[in-house]
C-alpha positions in Angstrom: 132.4 196.2 -21.2 133.7 192.9 -19.9 134.4 192.8 -16.2 137.9 191.7 -15.3 140.1 192.1 -12.2 141.5 195.3 -13.6 138.1 197.0 -13.6 136.3 196.0 -10.6 135.6 192.5 -11.8 137.5 191.5 -8.6 134.0 191.7 -6.9 133.2 188.6 -8.9 136.0 186.5 -7.5 135.8 184.0 -4.6 139.3 185.1 -3.6 138.2 188.8 -3.1 135.4 187.8 -0.8 137.5 185.4 1.2 140.1 188.0 1.7 137.5 190.7 2.5 135.9 188.6 5.2 139.3 187.8 6.8 140.3 191.5 6.6 137.3 192.7 8.4 137.9 190.2 11.3 141.7 190.7 11.5 143.2 193.5 9.3 146.5 193.3 10.9 147.2 190.1 8.7 147.1 192.3 5.5 149.3 195.0 4.1 148.1 198.5 3.4 148.2 197.8 -0.3 146.0 194.7 0.1 143.6 196.6 2.3 143.3 199.3 -0.4 142.7 196.6 -3.1 139.9 195.3 -0.8 138.4 198.7 -0.5 138.9 198.7 3.4 140.1 201.9 5.1 141.6 201.9 8.6 138.4 203.6 9.9 136.3 200.6 8.7 137.5 198.4 11.5 139.1 200.7 14.1 137.1 200.7 17.4 138.4 202.0 20.7 137.6 199.9 23.7 137.7 203.0 25.7 134.8 204.6 23.6 131.7 204.5 25.9 129.4 205.2 22.8 129.9 201.7 21.4 128.0 200.3 24.2 125.1 202.7 24.1 121.9 203.0 21.8 118.9 205.2 21.8 115.6 203.8 22.7 112.8 204.4 20.2 109.6 204.8 22.2 106.2 203.8 20.7 104.4 206.7 22.4 105.3 209.9 20.4 105.0 212.0 23.6 107.6 209.9 25.3 111.3 211.0 25.1 114.0 208.8 23.9 116.7 207.7 26.3 120.1 206.1 26.3 120.3 202.3 26.9 123.6 200.8 27.9 123.9 197.2 26.8 126.4 196.4 29.6 123.9 197.1 32.2 121.1 194.5 32.9 117.8 196.4 32.8 115.5 193.4 33.3 115.5 193.8 37.0 
């Protein structure tokens, strides 16, 4: 089967990759149809600035007897 823009050959085009990169950065510039064509859903880029979990990560201790803890990237833990 030959790839074409009608059967996911769009992944091979330079235009697709340029639009995809732009849509991830600023999806408001694109219509819903264009986002669908690019394979991007609204949940791919929706992040609430009020969501505290985006600033937190779990630590991975080297010692298996040590518990994992939360690390907040906004806090300076070097002191």
